[in-house]
N, C-alpha and C positions, 0 to 999 in steps of 0.2 A: 504494500500500500504506500502510495506517495504522500509525503507530508504536505500539508497546505503551505503555500508560500506567504500567507498573511492571515492574521485574525480579522482583517478588514477586507472589504470587497476588492476583487481584482477583475479586470475586464474578462468577459466570457470569450471575446475574440478581439483581435486588433482592429477589426472593422468597426467596433463600437466606439473607438477612440477618436478624438479630434485628429484631423489630418496631420498636423505638425507633430503630435506625439507618435502617431503611427509611423510616420516617416523616420523619426529619430530612432525608434525602437527597431525598425527594419534595417536601418543603416548599421546599428550595433550588431544585430543578428548576422548581417552579411559579413562584417569584419571578424566577429568572434566565432561564428558558427552556431550560436545559441543565444537566447535572450536571457541576460542576467536577471535573476529574480527581483532585484531591487527596482528595476524599471517597471515591472508589472505591479509591484507593491505600491509604488508611488503614483501609478497611472490613475488611480481612482480619484485623485484630486489634481486635475490638469493645471489649475491656477497655482499649485505648489510645485508640481513636477517641473514646470518651465523654469522658475527662478532657481530651484535646487540644482538642476543640471547646468544652467547657465553659470552659476557660481562655481560649481565643480570644475567646469571647463576653464573658466577664467583663472582659477588657481592652479589646476593640475597640468594644463596644457601650455600655459604661457611660458615664455623663455625668461628665466630669472637671471640676475647678474651672474651668479656662479652656482646656484643650487640646481642640481641635475634632476631630471625626471625620476631617476632611481632614488635619489635622496628624499624627494617628496614622498615616494612610496614607502621608504624606510620609516618616515615619521608616522604615516598612516598605520603601518603594521604594528609598530611599537606602542603607539597610543591606543589603538583599537584593542590590542591584547590586554592592556591595563584596564580598559573599559569592559573587558569580557565580551567583546563583540565578535563572535565566531564568523559571521558573514564577512565583515571587513578584513579580518585577519586572513581568511582563506582567499577571498577574491583579490585583495590587494597584495597578498603574498604571492599569488600567481603572477600579477603584473610586475612585482619586484623581481621575481625570478627571471622573467623575460628581459626586463630592462638591464638588470645587473649581470645576467648570465652566470649567476651564482646560485645553484639549486638549493643550498642549505641556509642561505642568509636569512630568508624570511622566518624560518623556524627558529633560528638563533635569536633574532630580534623579538619574536613573540614570547620567548621564554625569559630572556634577560639581555637587554641591549648593552649592559655593562660588560658582559662576557662574550658578546658577538664578535665575529671576525671583521671588525670595522676599524677605521682610523680614529685618531683623537678628535679630528674636526667633526666627523660624523657623530661620534659619541657625545660631544658637547652640544651639537645640534639637537639630538634627541633628549639630552638632559634638559635643555631649555624648553622644548616642547612639553616634556613631562612637568616641568616647573610651572608652566602656564596652565596646563590642563588639570593638574591634581593638587598643586600646592597653593592655589589661588595666587599664583605668582604674577609679577609685573616685570616689565623691561625697565630696569634701573641702570644707572651709569656703570655699575660693576658688570652686569650681564652684557651690556652693549660692548664694553671694552673686551671682555672675554671672547665674545662672538667675532668681533672685528679682528682680534688678534690671530684668529685662525682663518681669516680671509672672507668672512661674510660681510657683505655691504648692508647698509640700513634697509635697502629693498629686500635683500635676502632674509633679513631678520623678520620683516613683515610677513614674508611668504611662509617662513617656518611657523610663526604664530597663527597665521590665517589658516594654514593647512590643519594644524592641530585643532583649532577652533571649529572649522567646518566639519571635521570628522568626529568631533565630540557630538555635534548635532546628528550627523549621519548614524553614528553608533547607537544613539538613543532612539532614533526613529526605527531602525532595523530591530532593535530589542523590543520596542513597543509593539511592532507588528509580528514579532516572532518569525522573521524571514530567514530561512536556512540558505546557506550557500548552494549554488548549483553544483552538482557532481563534477561537471567539467572543470571547474576551477582547481580541484584537488590535484590534478595531474599536469595542468598547464605549467610549462617551464621545467618540468621534471622529466618528461618523456618527449621525444621528437613528435612534432605535430604531423599528423597524416595529411598528405596533400588532398585538397578538395578537388572533386571531379566536376 
């Protein structure tokens, strides 16, 4: 028996959705080969779906001064693990494996970023994300100096904090809905992808 993907309504078919949501979901399906459950979970409220994914894309796809796409995913995995969000750990762990080409990194970060096979710059980046997310922390002069000393610009520091903040929201919504990760995410970046025909 397949577990439900949300405690809340999900579309019975993509045809029931507004055209822009349907197009967005079909584009993701075309790239990934499946529809991530979070898209269907959020689709029951189109007026929230649109700004959620617009903000996601603005944060995660924009080119930062020096923060890489893989480093952004590292923040997501580490903070999502601390929030206890299985969906985001599994889904973004898959993306991290692909971006970093390191099949063990996401698992290490999910358990303990302090002992993961990362550099001091990345460890400090995650320390700061944890500080903001879990210690009610702020960016003070000392944190700014520490982050700048390892090469992060002020724009990068904003990105670190914004990614941590956005995924705190995402983690809570996925937990609220009880949305499980898609089975496909578990193997992504661990085994070679089969060519599509």
